N, CA, C and O atoms as CSV, one atom per row, in Angstrom:
chain,resi,resn,atom,element,x,y,z
A,1,UNK,N,N,-9.305,6.253,-20.927
A,1,UNK,CA,C,-9.184,5.236,-21.665
A,1,UNK,C,C,-8.307,4.264,-21.277
A,1,UNK,O,O,-7.113,4.434,-21.523
A,2,UNK,N,N,-8.717,3.160,-20.650
A,2,UNK,CA,C,-7.970,1.992,-19.797
A,2,UNK,C,C,-7.036,1.533,-20.836
A,2,UNK,O,O,-7.193,1.720,-22.042
A,3,UNK,N,N,-5.921,0.838,-20.207
A,3,UNK,CA,C,-5.051,0.074,-21.109
A,3,UNK,C,C,-5.643,-1.070,-21.659
A,3,UNK,O,O,-6.335,-1.867,-21.025
A,4,UNK,N,N,-5.290,-1.158,-23.142
A,4,UNK,CA,C,-5.979,-2.187,-23.946
A,4,UNK,C,C,-5.095,-3.317,-23.722
A,4,UNK,O,O,-3.924,-3.161,-23.375
A,5,UNK,N,N,-5.684,-4.567,-23.931
A,5,UNK,CA,C,-4.956,-6.109,-23.960
A,5,UNK,C,C,-5.443,-6.471,-22.637
A,5,UNK,O,O,-6.034,-5.645,-21.942
A,6,UNK,N,N,-5.263,-7.463,-22.319
A,6,UNK,CA,C,-5.361,-8.167,-21.129
A,6,UNK,C,C,-4.434,-9.152,-20.340
A,6,UNK,O,O,-4.671,-9.897,-19.389
A,7,UNK,N,N,-3.213,-8.881,-21.113
A,7,UNK,CA,C,-1.947,-9.470,-20.471
A,7,UNK,C,C,-1.158,-8.641,-19.476
A,7,UNK,O,O,0.067,-8.582,-19.579
A,8,UNK,N,N,-1.734,-8.071,-18.628
A,8,UNK,CA,C,-1.269,-6.888,-17.970
A,8,UNK,C,C,-0.145,-7.596,-17.041
A,8,UNK,O,O,0.652,-6.706,-16.744
A,9,UNK,N,N,0.211,-8.693,-16.519
A,9,UNK,CA,C,1.143,-9.175,-15.905
A,9,UNK,C,C,2.463,-9.251,-16.825
A,9,UNK,O,O,3.576,-8.995,-16.364
A,10,UNK,N,N,2.217,-9.676,-18.349
A,10,UNK,CA,C,3.311,-9.581,-19.298
A,10,UNK,C,C,3.857,-8.176,-19.202
A,10,UNK,O,O,5.060,-8.012,-18.999
A,11,UNK,N,N,3.069,-7.201,-19.333
A,11,UNK,CA,C,3.420,-5.710,-19.513
A,11,UNK,C,C,4.161,-5.298,-18.166
A,11,UNK,O,O,5.116,-4.522,-18.194
A,12,UNK,N,N,3.748,-5.774,-17.155
A,12,UNK,CA,C,4.501,-5.333,-15.875
A,12,UNK,C,C,5.856,-6.007,-15.957
A,12,UNK,O,O,6.922,-5.416,-15.780
A,13,UNK,N,N,5.719,-7.371,-16.258
A,13,UNK,CA,C,7.126,-8.055,-16.352
A,13,UNK,C,C,8.314,-7.211,-17.132
A,13,UNK,O,O,9.469,-7.154,-16.710
A,14,UNK,N,N,7.879,-6.607,-18.258
A,14,UNK,CA,C,8.779,-5.958,-19.245
A,14,UNK,C,C,8.992,-4.782,-18.319
A,14,UNK,O,O,10.201,-4.631,-18.146
A,15,UNK,N,N,8.295,-3.921,-17.680
A,15,UNK,CA,C,8.495,-2.847,-17.270
A,15,UNK,C,C,9.356,-3.159,-15.931
A,15,UNK,O,O,10.253,-2.405,-15.554
A,16,UNK,N,N,9.077,-4.073,-15.410
A,16,UNK,CA,C,10.223,-4.679,-14.239
A,16,UNK,C,C,11.817,-4.830,-14.813
A,16,UNK,O,O,12.850,-4.468,-14.249
A,17,UNK,N,N,11.666,-5.439,-16.028
A,17,UNK,CA,C,12.984,-5.720,-16.557
A,17,UNK,C,C,13.924,-4.401,-16.815
A,17,UNK,O,O,15.125,-4.274,-16.573
A,18,UNK,N,N,12.928,-3.379,-17.431
A,18,UNK,CA,C,13.442,-2.040,-17.723
A,18,UNK,C,C,13.698,-1.478,-16.325
A,18,UNK,O,O,14.837,-1.018,-16.246
A,19,UNK,N,N,13.193,-1.403,-15.525
A,19,UNK,CA,C,13.456,-0.657,-14.421
A,19,UNK,C,C,14.930,-1.487,-13.818
A,19,UNK,O,O,15.852,-0.811,-13.362
A,20,UNK,N,N,14.989,-2.557,-13.863
A,20,UNK,CA,C,16.408,-3.283,-13.531
A,20,UNK,C,C,17.429,-2.852,-14.443
A,20,UNK,O,O,18.590,-2.794,-14.038
A,21,UNK,N,N,17.109,-2.510,-15.749
A,21,UNK,CA,C,18.281,-2.111,-16.580
A,21,UNK,C,C,18.550,-0.775,-16.366
A,21,UNK,O,O,19.670,-0.371,-16.676
A,22,UNK,N,N,17.608,0.122,-15.818
A,22,UNK,CA,C,17.807,1.496,-15.634
A,22,UNK,C,C,18.627,1.529,-14.083
A,22,UNK,O,O,19.652,2.207,-14.014
A,23,UNK,N,N,18.262,0.961,-13.149
A,23,UNK,CA,C,18.934,0.721,-11.968
A,23,UNK,C,C,20.365,0.526,-12.246
A,23,UNK,O,O,21.223,1.270,-11.770
A,24,UNK,N,N,20.706,-0.772,-13.245
A,24,UNK,CA,C,21.878,-1.175,-13.580
A,24,UNK,C,C,22.740,0.128,-14.105
A,24,UNK,O,O,23.845,0.449,-13.667
A,25,UNK,N,N,22.076,0.744,-15.035
A,25,UNK,CA,C,22.682,1.865,-15.626
A,25,UNK,C,C,23.140,3.143,-14.771
A,25,UNK,O,O,24.047,3.922,-15.065
A,26,UNK,N,N,22.383,3.177,-13.751
A,26,UNK,CA,C,22.865,4.153,-12.699
A,26,UNK,C,C,23.911,3.653,-11.982
A,26,UNK,O,O,24.891,4.361,-11.752
A,27,UNK,N,N,23.822,2.343,-11.536
A,27,UNK,CA,C,25.147,1.878,-10.850
A,27,UNK,C,C,26.302,1.923,-11.669
A,27,UNK,O,O,27.395,2.269,-11.222
A,28,UNK,N,N,26.071,1.511,-13.118
A,28,UNK,CA,C,27.475,1.797,-13.865
A,28,UNK,C,C,27.924,3.182,-13.947
A,28,UNK,O,O,29.142,3.363,-13.927
A,29,UNK,N,N,27.131,4.216,-14.038
A,29,UNK,CA,C,27.479,5.466,-13.846
A,29,UNK,C,C,28.215,5.887,-12.525
A,29,UNK,O,O,29.368,6.317,-12.484
A,30,UNK,N,N,27.253,5.674,-11.286
A,30,UNK,CA,C,27.973,5.923,-10.084
A,30,UNK,C,C,29.408,4.871,-9.699
A,30,UNK,O,O,30.046,5.022,-8.657
A,31,UNK,N,N,29.680,4.025,-10.538
A,31,UNK,CA,C,30.907,3.060,-10.279
A,31,UNK,C,C,31.753,3.635,-11.480
A,31,UNK,O,O,32.760,2.961,-11.696
A,32,UNK,N,N,31.603,4.583,-12.207
A,32,UNK,CA,C,32.453,5.155,-13.222
A,32,UNK,C,C,32.844,4.274,-14.209
A,32,UNK,O,O,33.976,4.292,-14.692
A,33,UNK,N,N,31.810,3.355,-14.601
A,33,UNK,CA,C,32.077,2.472,-15.745
A,33,UNK,C,C,32.526,2.846,-17.078
A,33,UNK,O,O,32.342,4.046,-17.283
A,34,UNK,N,N,33.118,2.146,-18.170
A,34,UNK,CA,C,33.465,2.516,-19.424
A,34,UNK,C,C,32.479,3.063,-20.182
A,34,UNK,O,O,31.416,2.484,-20.410
A,35,UNK,N,N,32.751,4.085,-20.565
A,35,UNK,CA,C,31.809,4.797,-21.530
A,35,UNK,C,C,31.055,3.920,-22.671
A,35,UNK,O,O,29.854,4.151,-22.815
A,36,UNK,N,N,31.588,3.050,-23.396
A,36,UNK,CA,C,30.974,2.035,-24.251
A,36,UNK,C,C,30.049,1.032,-23.503
A,36,UNK,O,O,29.064,0.547,-24.059
A,37,UNK,N,N,30.406,0.734,-22.204
A,37,UNK,CA,C,29.401,-0.165,-21.510
A,37,UNK,C,C,28.057,0.553,-21.277
A,37,UNK,O,O,26.934,0.063,-21.393
A,38,UNK,N,N,28.405,1.864,-20.911
A,38,UNK,CA,C,27.274,2.461,-20.502
A,38,UNK,C,C,26.550,2.843,-21.542
A,38,UNK,O,O,25.334,2.897,-21.362
A,39,UNK,N,N,27.048,3.172,-22.767
A,39,UNK,CA,C,26.242,3.337,-24.010
A,39,UNK,C,C,25.508,1.917,-24.396
A,39,UNK,O,O,24.356,1.937,-24.829
A,40,UNK,N,N,26.047,0.988,-24.264
A,40,UNK,CA,C,25.329,-0.363,-24.582
A,40,UNK,C,C,24.230,-0.350,-23.756
A,40,UNK,O,O,23.080,-0.484,-24.175
A,41,UNK,N,N,24.560,-0.179,-22.482
A,41,UNK,CA,C,23.240,-0.336,-21.493
A,41,UNK,C,C,21.942,0.379,-21.872
A,41,UNK,O,O,20.774,0.001,-21.790
A,42,UNK,N,N,22.510,1.579,-22.334
A,42,UNK,CA,C,21.448,2.843,-22.660
A,42,UNK,C,C,20.835,2.230,-23.865
A,42,UNK,O,O,19.630,2.334,-24.090
A,43,UNK,N,N,21.536,1.684,-24.529
A,43,UNK,CA,C,20.784,1.343,-26.108
A,43,UNK,C,C,19.977,0.255,-25.776
A,43,UNK,O,O,18.880,0.236,-26.335
A,44,UNK,N,N,20.271,-0.766,-24.916
A,44,UNK,CA,C,19.511,-2.079,-24.649
A,44,UNK,C,C,18.283,-1.322,-23.881
A,44,UNK,O,O,17.194,-1.425,-24.447
A,45,UNK,N,N,18.316,-0.609,-22.720
A,45,UNK,CA,C,17.206,0.046,-22.092
A,45,UNK,C,C,16.220,0.739,-23.392
A,45,UNK,O,O,15.021,0.464,-23.386
A,46,UNK,N,N,16.692,1.498,-24.319
A,46,UNK,CA,C,16.129,2.108,-25.165
A,46,UNK,C,C,15.137,1.263,-26.072
A,46,UNK,O,O,13.983,1.515,-26.417
A,47,UNK,N,N,16.017,0.104,-26.364
A,47,UNK,CA,C,15.173,-1.051,-27.101
A,47,UNK,C,C,14.171,-1.548,-26.598
A,47,UNK,O,O,13.085,-1.548,-27.178
A,48,UNK,N,N,14.392,-2.127,-25.274
A,48,UNK,CA,C,13.510,-2.469,-24.453
A,48,UNK,C,C,11.997,-1.536,-24.297
A,48,UNK,O,O,10.850,-1.980,-24.358
A,49,UNK,N,N,12.327,-0.485,-24.136
A,49,UNK,CA,C,11.270,0.610,-23.847
A,49,UNK,C,C,10.492,0.637,-25.352
A,49,UNK,O,O,9.277,0.494,-25.490
A,50,UNK,N,N,11.253,0.804,-26.212
A,50,UNK,CA,C,10.573,0.710,-27.744
A,50,UNK,C,C,9.704,-0.527,-27.863
A,50,UNK,O,O,8.526,-0.453,-28.212
A,51,UNK,N,N,10.345,-1.731,-27.548
A,51,UNK,CA,C,9.636,-2.712,-27.642
A,51,UNK,C,C,8.288,-2.939,-26.932
A,51,UNK,O,O,7.276,-3.424,-27.438
A,52,UNK,N,N,8.471,-2.460,-25.555
A,52,UNK,CA,C,7.202,-2.266,-24.814
A,52,UNK,C,C,6.032,-1.447,-25.384
A,52,UNK,O,O,4.863,-1.834,-25.366
A,53,UNK,N,N,6.522,-0.099,-25.970
A,53,UNK,CA,C,5.763,0.689,-26.342
A,53,UNK,C,C,4.982,-0.116,-27.861
A,53,UNK,O,O,3.774,-0.034,-28.082
A,54,UNK,N,N,5.812,-0.746,-28.630
A,54,UNK,CA,C,5.388,-1.323,-29.918
A,54,UNK,C,C,4.092,-2.482,-29.267
A,54,UNK,O,O,3.018,-2.584,-29.859
A,55,UNK,N,N,4.347,-3.152,-28.214
A,55,UNK,CA,C,3.296,-4.192,-27.871
A,55,UNK,C,C,2.276,-3.301,-27.374
A,55,UNK,O,O,1.156,-3.542,-27.825
A,56,UNK,N,N,2.359,-2.347,-26.576
A,56,UNK,CA,C,1.166,-1.354,-26.014
A,56,UNK,C,C,0.289,-0.862,-27.418
A,56,UNK,O,O,-0.935,-0.763,-27.329
A,57,UNK,N,N,0.757,-0.661,-28.283
A,57,UNK,CA,C,0.444,0.158,-29.452
A,57,UNK,C,C,-0.274,-0.814,-30.195
A,57,UNK,O,O,-1.317,-0.523,-30.781
A,58,UNK,N,N,0.258,-2.038,-30.209
A,58,UNK,CA,C,-0.266,-3.295,-31.052
A,58,UNK,C,C,-1.602,-3.550,-30.339
A,58,UNK,O,O,-2.662,-3.494,-30.963
A,59,UNK,N,N,-1.546,-3.832,-29.013
A,59,UNK,CA,C,-2.963,-4.114,-28.205
A,59,UNK,C,C,-3.867,-2.674,-28.523
A,59,UNK,O,O,-5.043,-2.887,-28.818
A,60,UNK,N,N,-3.518,-1.531,-28.498
A,60,UNK,CA,C,-4.281,-0.432,-28.679
A,60,UNK,C,C,-5.180,-0.444,-30.195
A,60,UNK,O,O,-6.387,-0.309,-30.394
A,61,UNK,N,N,-4.216,-0.630,-30.995
A,61,UNK,CA,C,-4.677,-0.885,-32.291
A,61,UNK,C,C,-5.705,-2.053,-32.719
A,61,UNK,O,O,-6.544,-1.926,-33.611
A,62,UNK,N,N,-5.494,-3.264,-31.901
A,62,UNK,CA,C,-6.166,-4.402,-32.059
A,62,UNK,C,C,-7.762,-4.324,-31.244
A,62,UNK,O,O,-8.832,-4.802,-31.622
A,63,UNK,N,N,-7.451,-3.555,-30.036
A,63,UNK,CA,C,-8.606,-3.728,-29.141
A,63,UNK,C,C,-9.192,-2.257,-29.359
A,63,UNK,O,O,-9.974,-2.020,-30.279
A,64,UNK,N,N,-8.768,-1.301,-28.466
A,64,UNK,CA,C,-9.770,0.056,-28.529
A,64,UNK,C,C,-9.887,0.586,-29.730
A,64,UNK,O,O,-11.060,0.851,-29.995
A,65,UNK,N,N,-8.884,0.930,-30.832
A,65,UNK,CA,C,-9.236,1.453,-32.003
A,65,UNK,C,C,-10.076,0.570,-32.925
A,65,UNK,O,O,-11.029,0.963,-33.598
A,66,UNK,N,N,-9.572,-0.739,-32.864
A,66,UNK,CA,C,-10.622,-1.571,-34.046
A,66,UNK,C,C,-11.953,-1.605,-33.399
A,66,UNK,O,O,-12.907,-1.744,-34.164
A,67,UNK,N,N,-12.193,-1.504,-32.139
A,67,UNK,CA,C,-13.851,-1.667,-31.456
A,67,UNK,C,C,-14.361,-0.319,-31.648
A,67,UNK,O,O,-15.584,-0.189,-31.714
A,68,UNK,N,N,-13.568,0.766,-31.753
A,68,UNK,CA,C,-14.220,2.150,-32.152
A,68,UNK,C,C,-14.657,2.446,-33.487
A,68,UNK,O,O,-15.675,3.035,-33.851
A,69,UNK,N,N,-13.410,1.773,-34.385
A,69,UNK,CA,C,-14.067,2.168,-35.712
A,69,UNK,C,C,-15.126,1.293,-35.867
A,69,UNK,O,O,-16.150,1.774,-36.353
A,70,UNK,N,N,-15.123,-0.209,-35.484
A,70,UNK,CA,C,-16.323,-0.965,-35.809
A,70,UNK,C,C,-17.584,-0.176,-35.434
A,70,UNK,O,O,-18.550,-0.191,-36.196
A,71,UNK,N,N,-17.606,0.534,-34.251
A,71,UNK,CA,C,-18.801,0.746,-33.642
A,71,UNK,C,C,-19.103,2.630,-34.356
A,71,UNK,O,O,-20.058,3.388,-34.189
A,72,UNK,N,N,-18.023,2.773,-35.010
A,72,UNK,CA,C,-18.235,4.242,-35.992
A,72,UNK,C,C,-17.933,5.424,-34.659
A,72,UNK,O,O,-18.396,6.560,-34.762
A,73,UNK,N,N,-17.263,5.083,-33.651
A,73,UNK,CA,C,-17.084,6.095,-32.883
A,73,UNK,C,C,-15.625,6.883,-32.865
A,73,UNK,O,O,-14.502,6.385,-32.800
A,74,UNK,N,N,-16.003,8.246,-32.942
A,74,UNK,CA,C,-14.621,8.942,-33.036
A,74,UNK,C,C,-13.582,8.427,-34.009
A,74,UNK,O,O,-12.420,8.439,-33.603
A,75,UNK,N,N,-13.822,7.970,-35.250
A,75,UNK,CA,C,-12.797,7.631,-36.088
A,75,UNK,C,C,-11.649,8.244,-36.409
A,75,UNK,O,O,-10.524,7.746,-36.362
A,76,UNK,N,N,-11.983,9.465,-36.777
A,76,UNK,CA,C,-10.967,10.401,-37.279
A,76,UNK,C,C,-9.921,10.802,-36.284
A,76,UNK,O,O,-8.716,10.948,-36.488
A,77,UNK,N,N,-10.698,10.976,-34.999
A,77,UNK,CA,C,-9.884,11.486,-33.939
A,77,UNK,C,C,-9.066,10.390,-33.384
A,77,UNK,O,O,-7.956,10.659,-32.925
A,78,UNK,N,N,-9.538,9.103,-33.384
A,78,UNK,CA,C,-8.481,8.038,-33.086
A,78,UNK,C,C,-7.328,7.592,-34.033
A,78,UNK,O,O,-6.310,7.007,-33.663
A,79,UNK,N,N,-7.648,7.967,-35.357
A,79,UNK,CA,C,-6.736,7.686,-36.226
A,79,UNK,C,C,-5.735,8.789,-36.079
A,79,UNK,O,O,-4.529,8.560,-36.174
A,80,UNK,N,N,-6.256,10.079,-35.829
A,80,UNK,CA,C,-5.293,11.294,-35.712
A,80,UNK,C,C,-4.435,11.034,-34.501
A,80,UNK,O,O,-3.275,11.443,-34.472
A,81,UNK,N,N,-5.033,10.288,-33.387
A,81,UNK,CA,C,-4.173,9.899,-32.166
A,81,UNK,C,C,-3.105,8.823,-32.281
A,81,UNK,O,O,-2.135,8.782,-31.524
A,82,UNK,N,N,-3.339,7.902,-33.321
A,82,UNK,CA,C,-2.312,6.826,-33.501
A,82,UNK,C,C,-1.650,7.253,-34.335
A,82,UNK,O,O,-0.502,6.870,-34.114
A,83,UNK,N,N,-1.706,8.040,-35.486
A,83,UNK,CA,C,-0.812,8.715,-36.359
A,83,UNK,C,C,0.314,9.529,-35.350
A,83,UNK,O,O,1.539,9.406,-35.373
A,84,UNK,N,N,-0.542,10.428,-34.428
A,84,UNK,CA,C,0.520,11.239,-33.375
A,84,UNK,C,C,1.568,10.441,-32.712
A,84,UNK,O,O,2.735,10.830,-32.677
A,85,UNK,N,N,1.153,9.273,-32.158
A,85,UNK,CA,C,1.830,8.457,-31.389
A,85,UNK,C,C,2.748,7.777,-32.210
A,85,UNK,O,O,3.916,7.778,-31.819
A,86,UNK,N,N,2.479,7.190,-33.272
A,86,UNK,CA,C,3.345,6.810,-34.211
A,86,UNK,C,C,4.488,7.732,-34.657
A,86,UNK,O,O,5.615,7.251,-34.775
A,87,UNK,N,N,4.325,8.670,-34.842
A,87,UNK,CA,C,5.201,9.763,-35.143
A,87,UNK,C,C,6.243,10.011,-33.957
A,87,UNK,O,O,7.419,10.219,-34.254
A,88,UNK,N,N,5.890,9.997,-32.791
A,88,UNK,CA,C,6.606,9.859,-31.686
A,88,UNK,C,C,7.552,8.801,-31.409
A,88,UNK,O,O,8.631,8.982,-30.845
A,89,UNK,N,N,7.127,7.726,-31.810
A,89,UNK,CA,C,7.755,6.548,-31.711
A,89,UNK,C,C,8.837,6.357,-33.021
A,89,UNK,O,O,9.732,5.513,-33.078
A,90,UNK,N,N,8.537,7.273,-33.946
A,90,UNK,CA,C,9.342,6.818,-34.952
A,90,UNK,C,C,10.635,7.918,-35.177
A,90,UNK,O,O,11.406,8.019,-36.131
A,91,UNK,N,N,10.566,8.578,-34.102
A,91,UNK,CA,C,11.745,9.615,-33.952
A,91,UNK,C,C,12.923,9.028,-33.341
A,91,UNK,O,O,13.929,9.713,-33.157
């Protein structure tokens, strides 16, 4: 199944920002920066990843899942998949 939603450039831009945060984190560690600064950067990157996941999950629910439910295609399987991924995000 392809990525739902049609604003792929926006998703790519978010991923690029996250990539920059991770590279910055790597640089901070290699420069032996303060632990609290590194932890703040980790928290920021984690938040950005969670936010990206929420955007993609919302697109998936509004697009792929809604379409499949309206067409009565694999409804229970799709709901199980959404519950599973939601549980992974809530940990």
